[in-house]
N, C-alpha and C positions, 0 to 999 in steps of 0.2 A: 503880687500876692504880697499881703502884708499881715504882720503879726503872729508868724510861725514860729514858735519858740522853740530851739534845737540846742541839743548837749551834745559834741562831737567829744567822746573818750576815747583817745585813741594813744596805746603806747608807746609812742615815737622814740622814746630811749632805748628799747629794748635791743638788747646786743643781738639778737638771732633774726628778727622780723623787724624792726624798728625803721629801715629804709622803705620798706614796702607799704608800712602803716602810714607814714608821713608822705610818701608819695599819694595812696590814697587820698587822705585828708586832703591834699592838696587838689586832686582833681574832684572831687565833692564839693569842696569848699568855690572852684570856680564855678562851678554849675550853680550852687545855691547864691551865689553872687548876685547873679542875674535875676532872682526869684524870691528871695527873702533878705530883709534887711540885715545889715550888718550888726545892729543895737537887738537882732530878736536872736542870736547863738552866741554860745558860749563854748568856750574850748577847755577843754582837760586834758593836757598833753604833757609828756617829757617828765619833768618832777612834778607838774600838777596832776599827773596821774595818779591820783590818790584819794583815797577812800572820803578821809575828811573834806577834801577841797570837791569833789563829788556832792556828797551829801549834802553840804550847804548849798551848791547851785541847783540841786533837784530840790531840796526842800523851798526856796525861793519861787518855785515855777510850777509845782505840782498840785495849786489848788485848781487849774484851767489844762486842758491836751497840750500834750506837747511830745516833740519827739527825741528819744535818745537811742543815739549811735554809738556803738562801741566796737572798737577793732584792737581786741588783744589777743593774749593765750587765755585758755579757759581750761575747766574741767566739769564736771558734769552737774557739780553744783554751784558753781562760782565762777565769775571774771575775775582773773588774778593777774599779777603783774610776775613772769616767766623770772625775771633775775631775781625776784625775792617771794618766794612761794608763799610768805606768810603775811604779803600785801593783797589780801584780799580789797577787791575794789567793792562788786555786788554779790553777795552768796547770799545763799537759802539760811532760812533762822534769823539775819543778821538784820538784812536793810532793803529787803525787795517790798516791802509796803511802801516805800519810797519812790518806786515807779509806776505807784496807780496814776491813771490816766495818762497813761504813755502809749507811745505806739516803739518798742525795743527793734532794733534792727541790729544786727550781730554782725561780726566776722571773727568768731571763737571757736577754738574745736570744744565737741562734745556737751555745750551748756544745754542744747537743743532736746537732750536725754533727762534731761528733770528739770533744772533751772527756768527755760519758758514756759513750761506748763505751770512750775508753781509760781513765777511773776503774775501769769494771766490768773491765777487763782486769788493771787494778791491785789488784783483789779487793773492790773495793766491792761491795756484796751487789747493788743495784738503783738505777737513775738514773733519776730524772723530771724530764725539762726540755724544752726547746724547739728544733728544729734551725733557725728563721727569726729573725727580728724579732718583740718582744713587745711591746705597748703597751698604753696605758690611754685613754680619755678622761676630764679632768677635770670635766664635768659629771656623769659616771656613774661616777665614783669607787668607791662602793662597791660597786656592781654587778659591777666588775672584782675589786677586792678578793673579794669572796664566790665569784668564778669561780677566780682565782687559790690561793685556798685550800682549796677546796674537796676535793680529792681528799686532801690531809695529813689534814682532818677527817674522810673517810670512813673511812680508813687506822685512825684511831685509835678508830674505833668497831667494828673487826672484821672489816670486809672486806679481801681480800685487797689485794697494789698492784694487781696488774691489773683486779680488780672498782672500787678506787678510782678507776682513771685512767677508765675507760671509762664511770661515774658521773659521774665530772667532765666530761666531753665532753656527757654528755645534758644536764647542768646548765648548761653554754656555752649550747647549743641554746635552752634554756627562755628561759634571760634576753635571747639575743639576740631571740625571738621577742615579749617585752613591750615591747622599746626601740624608737623611731621615729625617731632620729635615724640616718640610713644610714650616717655615717663609724663609727659606734658600734656596729652592727651589723657591717657589714665588720670591725673592729678584733677583737670578740669572735670570728670566725667565724675570723680568720686565727690568734688564738691558739690557739682548739681544734685548728686543723690543723694546728699545729705541734707539740702537744704528742709527745713520742715517749718511750718504756722502754725502756732496755737493762739485763738482767741477770734476778734472780729474779722473777717476777712474783707466787707463791703465797705470799710471804712474808707473816706476819700480824703483828699489833703484839704478840701473842704471843712472837713470836721475838726479841723487844727487851729483853724483860725480865729 
């Protein structure tokens, strides 16, 4: 697979979830490295998890289809940096138009309530995210990373976006059933039930080549 342009925007310096975001990114990069050339993806992490930096990258790519994958904190209308609530990265009424031609895949609280549909209205091709709070249990970090990353991996293997989401929900159930901790079970189920998709569910990875 060649010429798939991807932006990874991960708030790896976050004080509460930075380690989880960082390990989730490493897991995805390991998967991408066997499928997407290194020169085709861009990282906005740590101090570069910044609106201006991300806008500059997007502006260089958005004439053609691309993937935008963001793991950070969120609220109903914006992807934010929790350690600085004034640090908005992507927000309704500010810069959503830049994500036209993109597949937006996120692990951020609540942006599926409003921002996701707005991004599609601003010509994003598809959005997957969460319409409620999303989280993880540290003792089961890898299991939660596997769940968070599952749909995008399935999409890379050739499934449609809609198929990838449905397989991800089934995978959440499988993982939940292997875990004994009640809070971890509840959290995985809550994450699964909060996943939403807006836009074109029929797209496949070849549409981004």
